[in-house]
PyMOL CGO cylinders between C-alpha atoms (Angstrom):
from pymol import cmd
from pymol.cgo import CYLINDER

trace = [
    CYLINDER, 115.17, 78.14, 93.16, 115.15, 77.48, 96.87, 0.3, 1, 1, 1, 1, 1, 1,
    CYLINDER, 115.15, 77.48, 96.87, 111.25, 77.02, 96.76, 0.3, 1, 1, 1, 1, 1, 1,
    CYLINDER, 111.25, 77.02, 96.76, 111.53, 74.67, 93.73, 0.3, 1, 1, 1, 1, 1, 1,
    CYLINDER, 111.53, 74.67, 93.73, 114.59, 72.75, 94.99, 0.3, 1, 1, 1, 1, 1, 1,
    CYLINDER, 114.59, 72.75, 94.99, 114.80, 73.09, 98.70, 0.3, 1, 1, 1, 1, 1, 1,
    CYLINDER, 114.80, 73.09, 98.70, 117.47, 70.43, 99.12, 0.3, 1, 1, 1, 1, 1, 1,
    CYLINDER, 117.47, 70.43, 99.12, 119.95, 72.21, 96.93, 0.3, 1, 1, 1, 1, 1, 1,
    CYLINDER, 119.95, 72.21, 96.93, 122.32, 74.40, 99.01, 0.3, 1, 1, 1, 1, 1, 1,
    CYLINDER, 122.32, 74.40, 99.01, 123.74, 77.40, 97.23, 0.3, 1, 1, 1, 1, 1, 1,
    CYLINDER, 123.74, 77.40, 97.23, 126.95, 79.38, 98.19, 0.3, 1, 1, 1, 1, 1, 1,
    CYLINDER, 126.95, 79.38, 98.19, 128.27, 82.46, 96.50, 0.3, 1, 1, 1, 1, 1, 1,
    CYLINDER, 128.27, 82.46, 96.50, 131.88, 83.21, 95.96, 0.3, 1, 1, 1, 1, 1, 1,
    CYLINDER, 131.88, 83.21, 95.96, 132.40, 86.74, 94.71, 0.3, 1, 1, 1, 1, 1, 1,
    CYLINDER, 132.40, 86.74, 94.71, 134.95, 89.41, 94.49, 0.3, 1, 1, 1, 1, 1, 1,
    CYLINDER, 134.95, 89.41, 94.49, 132.85, 92.18, 96.24, 0.3, 1, 1, 1, 1, 1, 1,
    CYLINDER, 132.85, 92.18, 96.24, 129.83, 92.47, 98.48, 0.3, 1, 1, 1, 1, 1, 1,
    CYLINDER, 129.83, 92.47, 98.48, 127.57, 95.49, 98.92, 0.3, 1, 1, 1, 1, 1, 1,
    CYLINDER, 127.57, 95.49, 98.92, 124.67, 95.31, 101.29, 0.3, 1, 1, 1, 1, 1, 1,
    CYLINDER, 124.67, 95.31, 101.29, 122.36, 95.25, 98.24, 0.3, 1, 1, 1, 1, 1, 1,
    CYLINDER, 122.36, 95.25, 98.24, 124.04, 92.06, 96.86, 0.3, 1, 1, 1, 1, 1, 1,
    CYLINDER, 124.04, 92.06, 96.86, 124.26, 90.39, 100.25, 0.3, 1, 1, 1, 1, 1, 1,
    CYLINDER, 124.26, 90.39, 100.25, 120.60, 91.14, 100.97, 0.3, 1, 1, 1, 1, 1, 1,
    CYLINDER, 120.60, 91.14, 100.97, 119.59, 89.78, 97.54, 0.3, 1, 1, 1, 1, 1, 1,
    CYLINDER, 119.59, 89.78, 97.54, 121.48, 86.64, 98.21, 0.3, 1, 1, 1, 1, 1, 1,
    CYLINDER, 121.48, 86.64, 98.21, 119.82, 86.29, 101.66, 0.3, 1, 1, 1, 1, 1, 1,
    CYLINDER, 119.82, 86.29, 101.66, 116.34, 86.69, 100.16, 0.3, 1, 1, 1, 1, 1, 1,
    CYLINDER, 116.34, 86.69, 100.16, 116.94, 83.61, 97.88, 0.3, 1, 1, 1, 1, 1, 1,
    CYLINDER, 116.94, 83.61, 97.88, 118.24, 81.64, 101.03, 0.3, 1, 1, 1, 1, 1, 1,
    CYLINDER, 118.24, 81.64, 101.03, 121.95, 81.06, 100.03, 0.3, 1, 1, 1, 1, 1, 1,
    CYLINDER, 121.95, 81.06, 100.03, 123.56, 78.85, 102.49, 0.3, 1, 1, 1, 1, 1, 1,
    CYLINDER, 123.56, 78.85, 102.49, 126.97, 80.56, 102.18, 0.3, 1, 1, 1, 1, 1, 1,
    CYLINDER, 126.97, 80.56, 102.18, 128.62, 83.73, 101.02, 0.3, 1, 1, 1, 1, 1, 1,
    CYLINDER, 128.62, 83.73, 101.02, 132.36, 84.07, 100.68, 0.3, 1, 1, 1, 1, 1, 1,
    CYLINDER, 132.36, 84.07, 100.68, 134.71, 86.66, 99.25, 0.3, 1, 1, 1, 1, 1, 1,
    CYLINDER, 134.71, 86.66, 99.25, 137.54, 85.86, 96.95, 0.3, 1, 1, 1, 1, 1, 1,
    CYLINDER, 137.54, 85.86, 96.95, 139.88, 87.65, 99.29, 0.3, 1, 1, 1, 1, 1, 1,
    CYLINDER, 139.88, 87.65, 99.29, 139.12, 85.11, 102.07, 0.3, 1, 1, 1, 1, 1, 1,
    CYLINDER, 139.12, 85.11, 102.07, 141.93, 82.57, 102.89, 0.3, 1, 1, 1, 1, 1, 1,
    CYLINDER, 141.93, 82.57, 102.89, 141.52, 79.37, 100.81, 0.3, 1, 1, 1, 1, 1, 1,
    CYLINDER, 141.52, 79.37, 100.81, 140.81, 77.33, 104.07, 0.3, 1, 1, 1, 1, 1, 1,
    CYLINDER, 140.81, 77.33, 104.07, 137.64, 79.40, 104.52, 0.3, 1, 1, 1, 1, 1, 1,
    CYLINDER, 137.64, 79.40, 104.52, 136.30, 77.92, 101.27, 0.3, 1, 1, 1, 1, 1, 1,
    CYLINDER, 136.30, 77.92, 101.27, 136.96, 74.40, 102.42, 0.3, 1, 1, 1, 1, 1, 1,
    CYLINDER, 136.96, 74.40, 102.42, 135.43, 75.05, 105.86, 0.3, 1, 1, 1, 1, 1, 1,
    CYLINDER, 135.43, 75.05, 105.86, 132.26, 76.59, 104.02, 0.3, 1, 1, 1, 1, 1, 1,
    CYLINDER, 132.26, 76.59, 104.02, 131.90, 73.61, 101.72, 0.3, 1, 1, 1, 1, 1, 1,
    CYLINDER, 131.90, 73.61, 101.72, 132.00, 71.13, 104.68, 0.3, 1, 1, 1, 1, 1, 1,
    CYLINDER, 132.00, 71.13, 104.68, 129.64, 73.21, 106.80, 0.3, 1, 1, 1, 1, 1, 1,
    CYLINDER, 129.64, 73.21, 106.80, 127.14, 73.61, 104.03, 0.3, 1, 1, 1, 1, 1, 1,
    CYLINDER, 127.14, 73.61, 104.03, 127.27, 70.04, 103.00, 0.3, 1, 1, 1, 1, 1, 1,
    CYLINDER, 127.27, 70.04, 103.00, 126.41, 69.15, 106.58, 0.3, 1, 1, 1, 1, 1, 1,
    CYLINDER, 126.41, 69.15, 106.58, 123.19, 71.39, 106.35, 0.3, 1, 1, 1, 1, 1, 1,
    CYLINDER, 123.19, 71.39, 106.35, 124.72, 74.53, 108.00, 0.3, 1, 1, 1, 1, 1, 1,
    CYLINDER, 124.72, 74.53, 108.00, 125.35, 78.03, 106.74, 0.3, 1, 1, 1, 1, 1, 1,
    CYLINDER, 125.35, 78.03, 106.74, 128.60, 79.76, 106.27, 0.3, 1, 1, 1, 1, 1, 1,
    CYLINDER, 128.60, 79.76, 106.27, 129.34, 83.39, 105.76, 0.3, 1, 1, 1, 1, 1, 1,
    CYLINDER, 129.34, 83.39, 105.76, 132.75, 85.01, 105.30, 0.3, 1, 1, 1, 1, 1, 1,
    CYLINDER, 132.75, 85.01, 105.30, 134.04, 86.12, 108.69, 0.3, 1, 1, 1, 1, 1, 1,
    CYLINDER, 134.04, 86.12, 108.69, 134.46, 89.55, 107.21, 0.3, 1, 1, 1, 1, 1, 1,
    CYLINDER, 134.46, 89.55, 107.21, 130.66, 89.74, 106.56, 0.3, 1, 1, 1, 1, 1, 1,
    CYLINDER, 130.66, 89.74, 106.56, 129.44, 88.22, 109.82, 0.3, 1, 1, 1, 1, 1, 1,
    CYLINDER, 129.44, 88.22, 109.82, 129.22, 91.63, 111.65, 0.3, 1, 1, 1, 1, 1, 1,
    CYLINDER, 129.22, 91.63, 111.65, 126.69, 92.78, 108.96, 0.3, 1, 1, 1, 1, 1, 1,
    CYLINDER, 126.69, 92.78, 108.96, 124.46, 89.79, 109.67, 0.3, 1, 1, 1, 1, 1, 1,
    CYLINDER, 124.46, 89.79, 109.67, 121.79, 88.79, 112.19, 0.3, 1, 1, 1, 1, 1, 1,
    CYLINDER, 121.79, 88.79, 112.19, 119.03, 86.06, 112.32, 0.3, 1, 1, 1, 1, 1, 1,
    CYLINDER, 119.03, 86.06, 112.32, 115.39, 86.64, 112.68, 0.3, 1, 1, 1, 1, 1, 1,
    CYLINDER, 115.39, 86.64, 112.68, 112.88, 84.66, 114.90, 0.3, 1, 1, 1, 1, 1, 1,
    CYLINDER, 112.88, 84.66, 114.90, 112.65, 81.98, 112.29, 0.3, 1, 1, 1, 1, 1, 1,
    CYLINDER, 112.65, 81.98, 112.29, 116.38, 81.47, 112.22, 0.3, 1, 1, 1, 1, 1, 1,
    CYLINDER, 116.38, 81.47, 112.22, 116.89, 83.11, 108.72, 0.3, 1, 1, 1, 1, 1, 1,
    CYLINDER, 116.89, 83.11, 108.72, 119.95, 85.17, 108.12, 0.3, 1, 1, 1, 1, 1, 1,
    CYLINDER, 119.95, 85.17, 108.12, 119.07, 88.83, 107.61, 0.3, 1, 1, 1, 1, 1, 1,
    CYLINDER, 119.07, 88.83, 107.61, 121.25, 91.83, 106.99, 0.3, 1, 1, 1, 1, 1, 1,
    CYLINDER, 121.25, 91.83, 106.99, 121.59, 94.12, 110.11, 0.3, 1, 1, 1, 1, 1, 1,
    CYLINDER, 121.59, 94.12, 110.11, 121.20, 97.23, 108.13, 0.3, 1, 1, 1, 1, 1, 1,
    CYLINDER, 121.20, 97.23, 108.13, 117.95, 96.12, 106.64, 0.3, 1, 1, 1, 1, 1, 1,
    CYLINDER, 117.95, 96.12, 106.64, 116.48, 96.84, 110.11, 0.3, 1, 1, 1, 1, 1, 1,
    CYLINDER, 116.48, 96.84, 110.11, 117.38, 100.53, 109.52, 0.3, 1, 1, 1, 1, 1, 1,
    CYLINDER, 117.38, 100.53, 109.52, 115.29, 100.68, 106.37, 0.3, 1, 1, 1, 1, 1, 1,
    CYLINDER, 115.29, 100.68, 106.37, 112.39, 98.95, 108.06, 0.3, 1, 1, 1, 1, 1, 1,
    CYLINDER, 112.39, 98.95, 108.06, 112.28, 101.83, 110.52, 0.3, 1, 1, 1, 1, 1, 1,
    CYLINDER, 112.28, 101.83, 110.52, 111.61, 104.30, 107.72, 0.3, 1, 1, 1, 1, 1, 1,
    CYLINDER, 111.61, 104.30, 107.72, 108.13, 105.19, 106.39, 0.3, 1, 1, 1, 1, 1, 1,
    CYLINDER, 108.13, 105.19, 106.39, 107.35, 104.65, 102.74, 0.3, 1, 1, 1, 1, 1, 1,
    CYLINDER, 107.35, 104.65, 102.74, 107.45, 108.44, 102.30, 0.3, 1, 1, 1, 1, 1, 1,
    CYLINDER, 107.45, 108.44, 102.30, 110.92, 108.72, 104.00, 0.3, 1, 1, 1, 1, 1, 1,
    CYLINDER, 110.92, 108.72, 104.00, 112.23, 106.00, 101.64, 0.3, 1, 1, 1, 1, 1, 1,
    CYLINDER, 112.23, 106.00, 101.64, 110.85, 107.87, 98.61, 0.3, 1, 1, 1, 1, 1, 1,
    CYLINDER, 110.85, 107.87, 98.61, 112.38, 111.21, 99.82, 0.3, 1, 1, 1, 1, 1, 1,
    CYLINDER, 112.38, 111.21, 99.82, 115.60, 109.30, 100.45, 0.3, 1, 1, 1, 1, 1, 1,
    CYLINDER, 115.60, 109.30, 100.45, 115.70, 108.00, 96.96, 0.3, 1, 1, 1, 1, 1, 1,
    CYLINDER, 115.70, 108.00, 96.96, 115.05, 111.39, 95.34, 0.3, 1, 1, 1, 1, 1, 1,
    CYLINDER, 115.05, 111.39, 95.34, 117.74, 113.14, 97.64, 0.3, 1, 1, 1, 1, 1, 1,
    CYLINDER, 117.74, 113.14, 97.64, 120.28, 110.41, 96.81, 0.3, 1, 1, 1, 1, 1, 1,
    CYLINDER, 120.28, 110.41, 96.81, 119.71, 110.91, 93.16, 0.3, 1, 1, 1, 1, 1, 1,
    CYLINDER, 119.71, 110.91, 93.16, 120.80, 114.48, 93.59, 0.3, 1, 1, 1, 1, 1, 1,
    CYLINDER, 120.80, 114.48, 93.59, 117.49, 116.38, 93.75, 0.3, 1, 1, 1, 1, 1, 1,
    CYLINDER, 117.49, 116.38, 93.75, 117.31, 119.41, 96.00, 0.3, 1, 1, 1, 1, 1, 1,
    CYLINDER, 117.31, 119.41, 96.00, 114.58, 119.64, 98.80, 0.3, 1, 1, 1, 1, 1, 1,
    CYLINDER, 114.58, 119.64, 98.80, 112.56, 122.00, 96.60, 0.3, 1, 1, 1, 1, 1, 1,
    CYLINDER, 112.56, 122.00, 96.60, 112.76, 119.53, 93.59, 0.3, 1, 1, 1, 1, 1, 1,
    CYLINDER, 112.76, 119.53, 93.59, 111.74, 116.70, 95.94, 0.3, 1, 1, 1, 1, 1, 1,
    CYLINDER, 111.74, 116.70, 95.94, 108.82, 118.70, 97.25, 0.3, 1, 1, 1, 1, 1, 1,
    CYLINDER, 108.82, 118.70, 97.25, 107.63, 119.48, 93.77, 0.3, 1, 1, 1, 1, 1, 1,
    CYLINDER, 107.63, 119.48, 93.77, 108.04, 115.94, 92.58, 0.3, 1, 1, 1, 1, 1, 1,
    CYLINDER, 108.04, 115.94, 92.58, 106.06, 114.50, 95.61, 0.3, 1, 1, 1, 1, 1, 1,
    CYLINDER, 106.06, 114.50, 95.61, 103.54, 117.31, 96.00, 0.3, 1, 1, 1, 1, 1, 1,
    CYLINDER, 103.54, 117.31, 96.00, 104.84, 118.26, 99.39, 0.3, 1, 1, 1, 1, 1, 1,
    CYLINDER, 104.84, 118.26, 99.39, 106.04, 121.45, 101.01, 0.3, 1, 1, 1, 1, 1, 1,
    CYLINDER, 106.04, 121.45, 101.01, 109.79, 122.07, 101.16, 0.3, 1, 1, 1, 1, 1, 1,
    CYLINDER, 109.79, 122.07, 101.16, 109.45, 122.29, 104.91, 0.3, 1, 1, 1, 1, 1, 1,
    CYLINDER, 109.45, 122.29, 104.91, 107.95, 118.90, 105.04, 0.3, 1, 1, 1, 1, 1, 1,
    CYLINDER, 107.95, 118.90, 105.04, 110.65, 117.32, 102.83, 0.3, 1, 1, 1, 1, 1, 1,
    CYLINDER, 110.65, 117.32, 102.83, 113.35, 119.00, 104.93, 0.3, 1, 1, 1, 1, 1, 1,
    CYLINDER, 113.35, 119.00, 104.93, 111.77, 117.77, 108.21, 0.3, 1, 1, 1, 1, 1, 1,
    CYLINDER, 111.77, 117.77, 108.21, 111.43, 114.09, 106.77, 0.3, 1, 1, 1, 1, 1, 1,
    CYLINDER, 111.43, 114.09, 106.77, 115.08, 114.47, 105.50, 0.3, 1, 1, 1, 1, 1, 1,
    CYLINDER, 115.08, 114.47, 105.50, 116.32, 115.40, 108.94, 0.3, 1, 1, 1, 1, 1, 1,
    CYLINDER, 116.32, 115.40, 108.94, 114.33, 112.54, 110.62, 0.3, 1, 1, 1, 1, 1, 1,
    CYLINDER, 114.33, 112.54, 110.62, 115.53, 109.80, 108.20, 0.3, 1, 1, 1, 1, 1, 1,
    CYLINDER, 115.53, 109.80, 108.20, 119.14, 110.92, 108.30, 0.3, 1, 1, 1, 1, 1, 1,
    CYLINDER, 119.14, 110.92, 108.30, 119.00, 111.00, 112.08, 0.3, 1, 1, 1, 1, 1, 1,
    CYLINDER, 119.00, 111.00, 112.08, 117.44, 107.46, 112.08, 0.3, 1, 1, 1, 1, 1, 1,
    CYLINDER, 117.44, 107.46, 112.08, 120.17, 106.15, 109.75, 0.3, 1, 1, 1, 1, 1, 1,
    CYLINDER, 120.17, 106.15, 109.75, 122.95, 107.92, 111.55, 0.3, 1, 1, 1, 1, 1, 1,
    CYLINDER, 122.95, 107.92, 111.55, 123.96, 109.85, 108.35, 0.3, 1, 1, 1, 1, 1, 1,
    CYLINDER, 123.96, 109.85, 108.35, 125.20, 113.37, 108.52, 0.3, 1, 1, 1, 1, 1, 1,
    CYLINDER, 125.20, 113.37, 108.52, 125.58, 114.45, 104.87, 0.3, 1, 1, 1, 1, 1, 1,
    CYLINDER, 125.58, 114.45, 104.87, 124.03, 113.86, 101.42, 0.3, 1, 1, 1, 1, 1, 1,
    CYLINDER, 124.03, 113.86, 101.42, 127.19, 112.13, 99.88, 0.3, 1, 1, 1, 1, 1, 1,
    CYLINDER, 127.19, 112.13, 99.88, 126.98, 109.37, 102.63, 0.3, 1, 1, 1, 1, 1, 1,
    CYLINDER, 126.98, 109.37, 102.63, 123.20, 109.27, 102.08, 0.3, 1, 1, 1, 1, 1, 1,
    CYLINDER, 123.20, 109.27, 102.08, 123.81, 108.56, 98.31, 0.3, 1, 1, 1, 1, 1, 1,
    CYLINDER, 123.81, 108.56, 98.31, 126.27, 105.89, 99.19, 0.3, 1, 1, 1, 1, 1, 1,
    CYLINDER, 126.27, 105.89, 99.19, 123.75, 104.23, 101.60, 0.3, 1, 1, 1, 1, 1, 1,
    CYLINDER, 123.75, 104.23, 101.60, 121.01, 104.27, 98.99, 0.3, 1, 1, 1, 1, 1, 1,
    CYLINDER, 121.01, 104.27, 98.99, 123.37, 102.68, 96.43, 0.3, 1, 1, 1, 1, 1, 1,
    CYLINDER, 123.37, 102.68, 96.43, 124.56, 99.98, 98.81, 0.3, 1, 1, 1, 1, 1, 1,
    CYLINDER, 124.56, 99.98, 98.81, 120.95, 99.15, 99.71, 0.3, 1, 1, 1, 1, 1, 1,
    CYLINDER, 120.95, 99.15, 99.71, 119.70, 98.97, 96.18, 0.3, 1, 1, 1, 1, 1, 1,
    CYLINDER, 119.70, 98.97, 96.18, 117.39, 101.93, 96.64, 0.3, 1, 1, 1, 1, 1, 1,
    CYLINDER, 117.39, 101.93, 96.64, 118.94, 103.62, 93.52, 0.3, 1, 1, 1, 1, 1, 1,
    CYLINDER, 118.94, 103.62, 93.52, 121.11, 102.57, 90.73, 0.3, 1, 1, 1, 1, 1, 1,
    CYLINDER, 121.11, 102.57, 90.73, 124.49, 104.42, 89.91, 0.3, 1, 1, 1, 1, 1, 1,
    CYLINDER, 124.49, 104.42, 89.91, 123.12, 105.73, 86.68, 0.3, 1, 1, 1, 1, 1, 1,
    CYLINDER, 123.12, 105.73, 86.68, 120.19, 107.37, 88.51, 0.3, 1, 1, 1, 1, 1, 1,
    CYLINDER, 120.19, 107.37, 88.51, 122.50, 109.92, 90.25, 0.3, 1, 1, 1, 1, 1, 1,
    CYLINDER, 122.50, 109.92, 90.25, 122.12, 113.29, 88.72, 0.3, 1, 1, 1, 1, 1, 1,
    CYLINDER, 122.12, 113.29, 88.72, 125.52, 115.10, 87.98, 0.3, 1, 1, 1, 1, 1, 1,
    CYLINDER, 125.52, 115.10, 87.98, 125.28, 118.76, 88.80, 0.3, 1, 1, 1, 1, 1, 1,
    CYLINDER, 125.28, 118.76, 88.80, 127.06, 121.09, 86.34, 0.3, 1, 1, 1, 1, 1, 1,
    CYLINDER, 127.06, 121.09, 86.34, 129.91, 123.04, 87.96, 0.3, 1, 1, 1, 1, 1, 1,
]
cmd.load_cgo(trace, "trace")
């Protein structure tokens, strides 16, 4: 819509905000993103700022944002993903879905040792120390959908 109607300024008012939702909104160049839990005066301030050509993001979201060289808003954590290789992202997706290292190795035609090594590297790069947090990270960044997580029988 932004490319077809660049003068239209969009703002989102929502009840929740995952990194995946925020990143998707930024990719379509929203001018504002507010949470329903924000004080009502934030909405008024946002409307005025956006109407004057500015951008406005909920104060509770600003720590998650940065601007690139062109002045476009970007999600800070997106830089974490950009540091991963395509293979690491693929391994991350499989692991987050609940596959074991051996199952990932079979699926990608790699050795278990190679997958384990890549798993260690990507978790270190992301600052993640366990598989549950890894799955949450993948969900929040839109790498997997909730229905893709395999439930292990207990």
